[in-house]
C-alpha positions in Angstrom: 66.5 57.3 101.3 66.4 53.9 99.8 69.3 51.8 98.8 67.6 49.0 97.1 69.7 49.9 93.7 72.2 47.1 94.5 74.9 50.0 94.1 78.0 49.9 96.3 78.6 52.8 98.7 81.5 53.6 101.0 80.5 54.2 104.7 82.7 56.3 107.1 81.8 55.5 110.5 82.8 57.4 113.5 82.2 56.5 117.3 80.4 59.6 118.3 81.2 58.9 122.0 84.9 59.2 121.4 85.0 62.5 119.5 85.7 65.7 120.9 83.3 68.6 120.5 85.7 70.2 117.8 86.1 66.9 115.8 82.3 66.5 115.9 82.0 70.0 114.4 84.4 69.2 111.9 82.7 66.2 110.7 79.4 68.0 110.6 81.0 70.7 108.4 82.4 67.9 106.2 79.1 66.4 105.7 77.5 70.0 104.9 80.1 70.6 102.3 79.6 67.2 100.7 76.1 67.8 100.3 76.6 70.9 98.3 79.4 69.5 95.9 78.7 68.3 92.6 82.0 67.5 91.0 82.6 64.4 89.1 86.2 64.3 90.8 84.6 64.1 94.4 82.6 61.4 95.8 78.8 62.2 96.2 77.0 62.4 99.3 74.3 59.9 99.6 72.8 59.9 103.3 74.0 60.3 107.0 72.7 57.8 109.5 73.1 58.7 113.3 72.7 56.2 115.9 73.3 56.7 119.8 76.9 55.5 119.3 77.9 56.3 115.7 77.7 58.8 113.0 77.7 57.1 109.5 78.4 59.0 106.4 77.3 57.0 103.3 79.0 58.2 100.0 79.4 56.7 96.7 82.2 54.5 96.0 84.5 55.3 93.3 86.8 52.8 91.7 90.2 54.2 90.5 92.0 52.7 87.7 95.9 52.9 87.7 95.8 52.8 83.9 94.5 56.5 83.8 97.9 57.8 85.3 
């Protein structure tokens, strides 16, 4: 996926070597769920980048206006 749009994104980064197996499975389940969701009230999944040390979940960055409430 190319990110040359200039869009601001949020990155959820986890240190993979510090996660238990159950935490890794939970995070993988979160990724799979986000891939399937299409709801304006839920951030959109954009990408997942895995390195030897980290798992980086790239999601859209939503701004929240307090005037809405």
